[in-house]
C-alpha positions in Angstrom: -0.1 -0.1 -0.1 1.5 3.3 -1.0 1.1 5.8 1.6 1.6 9.7 1.7 4.8 10.6 3.4 3.3 13.4 5.9 0.1 14.1 7.8 -0.5 10.4 8.4 -0.8 8.6 11.7 1.8 8.6 14.6 4.9 6.6 14.7 5.3 5.3 11.1 7.4 8.2 10.4 10.6 9.4 11.7 11.7 13.0 11.9 14.5 13.6 9.0 17.9 14.4 10.2 18.3 18.2 10.8 14.5 19.0 10.5 13.5 21.6 13.2 9.7 21.6 14.2 8.4 25.1 13.8 6.9 26.7 17.0 3.4 26.8 17.1 1.8 30.2 16.1 -0.1 31.9 18.8 -4.0 31.3 18.7 -5.4 33.3 16.1 -8.9 33.4 18.4 -7.8 35.0 21.8 -11.4 34.8 23.1 -11.8 31.1 22.1 -8.6 30.8 24.0 -9.9 32.0 27.1 -12.6 30.2 27.1 -11.2 26.8 27.2 -10.8 25.7 23.6 -7.0 25.5 23.2 -6.2 24.1 26.8 -8.9 21.6 26.8 -9.3 20.5 23.3 -5.9 21.6 21.9 -6.7 24.1 19.0 -9.1 27.0 18.6 -11.6 27.9 15.7 -13.9 30.7 14.8 -17.4 29.2 15.1 -19.0 32.1 13.3 -17.1 31.7 10.0 -18.3 27.9 9.8 -21.7 27.5 8.1 -22.9 25.0 10.2 -26.5 25.7 9.2 -25.9 24.3 5.7 -26.3 20.8 7.3 -29.8 19.8 7.1 -31.6 18.1 9.9 -33.7 15.3 9.3 -35.2 12.1 11.2 -32.6 9.7 12.6 -33.9 6.8 10.5 -33.8 8.9 7.3 -30.1 9.9 8.3 -29.2 6.1 8.8 -30.8 5.3 5.5 -28.9 7.4 3.6 -25.8 6.4 5.5 -26.6 3.1 4.6 -26.9 3.9 0.7 -23.7 5.3 0.8 -21.5 3.0 2.7 -19.3 1.9 -0.1 -18.6 5.3 -0.8 -17.5 6.2 2.6 -15.4 2.9 2.9 -13.6 3.8 -0.6 -13.1 7.2 0.4 -11.4 6.3 4.1 -9.2 3.4 1.9 -8.2 5.8 -1.0 -7.2 8.2 1.6 -4.8 6.1 3.4 -3.2 5.0 -0.2 -5.2 1.7 -0.7 -5.4 0.9 -4.4 -8.9 -0.6 -4.4 -11.1 1.1 -7.0 -14.7 2.0 -6.0 -16.2 -0.9 -8.3 -13.6 -3.2 -6.4 -14.9 -2.1 -2.9 -18.5 -2.6 -4.0 -17.8 -6.0 -5.2 -15.7 -7.1 -2.1 -18.4 -5.5 0.2 -21.0 -7.9 -1.7 -18.8 -10.8 -0.5 -17.1 -11.5 -3.5 -13.2 -11.6 -3.3 -11.4 -9.3 -5.9 -8.1 -10.7 -7.3 -4.9 -8.8 -8.1 -4.4 -7.2 -4.5 -2.4 -7.7 -1.4 -4.2 -9.3 1.3 -3.3 -6.3 3.5 -5.0 -4.1 1.4 -8.3 -6.3 1.1 -8.0 -6.6 5.2 -8.1 -2.5 5.5 -11.1 -2.4 3.2 -13.1 -5.1 5.2 -12.2 -3.6 8.7 -13.1 -0.1 7.4 -16.7 -1.7 6.1 -16.9 -3.6 9.6 -16.2 -0.6 11.4 -18.6 1.6 9.5 -21.6 -1.2 9.7 -20.9 -1.2 13.2 -21.3 2.6 13.7 -24.6 2.4 11.8 -25.6 -0.4 14.2 -24.7 1.4 17.4 -26.8 4.6 16.3 -29.8 2.4 14.9 -29.9 0.8 18.4 -29.5 4.0 20.4 -26.2 2.8 21.7 -23.9 5.1 20.2 -22.0 7.5 22.6 -19.0 9.9 21.8 -17.2 8.0 24.7 -13.8 6.3 25.3 -15.3 2.9 25.4 -17.3 3.5 22.2 -14.2 5.3 20.4 -12.0 2.1 21.7 -14.3 -0.4 20.1 -14.5 1.5 16.8 -10.6 1.8 16.7 -10.3 -1.8 17.3 -12.6 -2.4 14.1 -10.9 0.2 12.0 -7.4 -0.8 12.4 -6.7 -4.1 13.9 -4.3 -5.2 11.2 -2.2 -1.8 11.3 -2.2 -0.1 14.5 -0.3 -1.2 17.5 -2.5 -2.5 20.3 -5.7 -1.3 18.5 -8.6 -0.7 20.7 -6.3 1.1 23.4 -4.9 4.6 23.8 -1.3 4.8 23.5 0.7 3.7 26.7 -2.5 1.5 27.9 -0.7 -1.6 26.5 3.1 -2.6 26.9 4.4 -0.3 23.9 5.2 3.4 24.5 6.0 6.4 22.1 4.0 7.4 19.1 1.7 10.5 19.0 4.2 12.2 16.2 2.9 13.2 12.8 5.3 14.1 9.9 4.3 17.5 8.2 7.0 17.4 5.6 8.9 20.7 5.2 7.2 22.1 8.5 8.8 19.4 10.7 7.0 17.1 13.1 4.1 17.6 15.3 4.3 15.8 18.6 1.2 14.7 20.7 1.2 14.3 24.5 3.7 11.5 25.4 2.3 8.1 26.8 5.1 7.0 29.3 2.7 7.5 31.8 0.7 4.3 31.0 -1.5 6.6 29.1 -2.7 8.7 31.7 -2.2 11.9 30.6 -4.1 11.0 27.2 -7.0 9.9 29.5 -7.2 12.8 31.1 -7.0 15.0 27.8 -9.9 12.8 26.5 -12.1 13.5 29.4 -11.3 17.3 29.4 -12.0 17.2 25.9 -15.2 15.6 26.3 -16.4 18.0 28.8 -15.6 21.0 26.8 -17.2 19.4 23.4 -20.4 18.6 25.6 -20.5 22.2 26.1 -21.1 22.8 22.3 -24.9 23.3 22.0 -25.1 22.6 18.0 -24.4 18.9 17.2 -22.9 19.7 13.9 -20.4 22.0 15.5 -19.6 19.4 18.4 -19.4 16.6 16.0 -16.8 18.3 13.7 -14.9 19.6 16.7 -14.6 15.9 17.9 -12.9 15.1 14.6 -10.5 17.7 14.9 -10.0 16.6 18.8 -9.3 13.0 18.1 -7.0 13.8 15.2 -4.7 16.3 16.6 -4.6 14.3 20.3 -3.3 11.3 18.6 -4.7 9.2 21.2 -4.1 5.8 19.1 -0.9 4.7 17.5 -2.5 4.6 14.2 -5.9 5.1 12.5 -6.9 8.3 14.4 -8.3 10.2 11.5 -10.4 6.8 10.6 -11.5 6.6 14.2 -12.3 10.3 14.7 -14.5 10.5 11.7 -16.5 7.7 12.6 -17.1 9.2 15.7 -17.9 12.5 14.3 -20.4 10.5 11.9 -22.0 8.7 15.0 -22.8 12.2 16.6 -24.1 13.5 13.1 -26.2 10.6 12.6 -27.5 10.4 16.1 -28.7 14.2 15.9 -30.5 13.5 12.6 -27.9 14.8 10.1 -26.2 13.2 7.4 -22.7 11.5 7.7 -20.0 13.4 6.1 -17.1 11.6 4.0 -14.0 13.2 3.0 -13.6 12.6 -0.8 -10.5 11.2 -2.0 -10.7 13.8 -5.0 -10.2 16.4 -2.4 -7.2 14.8 -0.5 -4.8 17.7 -1.3 -7.2 20.2 0.4 -7.6 17.9 3.3 -4.0 17.5 4.1 -3.3 21.2 3.6 -6.2 21.9 6.3 -4.4 19.2 8.7 -1.3 21.0 8.4 -2.9 24.3 9.8 -4.8 22.2 12.3 -1.4 20.7 13.5 1.0 23.3 12.9 -1.0 26.4 14.2 -3.6 24.6 16.3 -6.1 26.4 14.1 -9.1 24.4 13.0 -11.4 26.8 11.1 -10.2 26.1 7.7 -10.7 22.3 8.3 -14.0 22.8 9.6 -15.1 24.7 6.9 -13.8 22.3 4.5 -15.7 19.3 6.2 -18.9 21.1 6.0 -18.1 21.8 2.3 -18.0 17.9 2.0 -21.5 17.4 3.2 -23.6 14.9 1.1 -25.7 16.6 -1.6 -29.5 17.2 -0.8 
């Protein structure tokens, strides 16, 4: 599987010799910083500049039906963003239970894991048991990346392995999340504080997108952070009667550019605007 060489998950990449991480810029939104966004979530955003109202509200069963009908697209986009070579028709065929030849087993396993985690999310929302909690996040992560992530289904440091939490930003250096040498206690505390801050956001659309940024930047897992955070975001959206959002592979460059801004400047506004722009057509 060919993978991009920056803005990917945690510990796969080493900092190039001589590369110096650029210091994070001051928050562009001092009022937001004072209100707790930066210390609790790790980033800030300008809520007024993001068109949250473009996400249409509907009954939860309708949102779930639309999500189910778009499942293959969600899986293919997520796999393609990870560098998986499966085409969209091949993903559709594989999800129908027919093996597609000419691919590595690892690529097939990744697609099937994405399908399993996506279907599980649908079922959790349908059953009314989805909650944006660590237990659910760990469950989703264990399904998303069982063949890729170290100790899938657990935060960094909760098992026997330490380290991780680094993201290579290419020419901009390396972003380093909170270390996990304390058996993951600091990460768990960050998660609790972050959830408390997220729960104070009244708009479920804003809360969902903020969760994606939160899980992505905090790097709770060794790998699969974006995939897990995207599914958790969609769980919040679906549970509140909104369409799930997929990041189109065709917009990968924009996505990666906005991720750099999130990691480097702790500014989530451009990424949030981008995610809302990726909403499904009416």
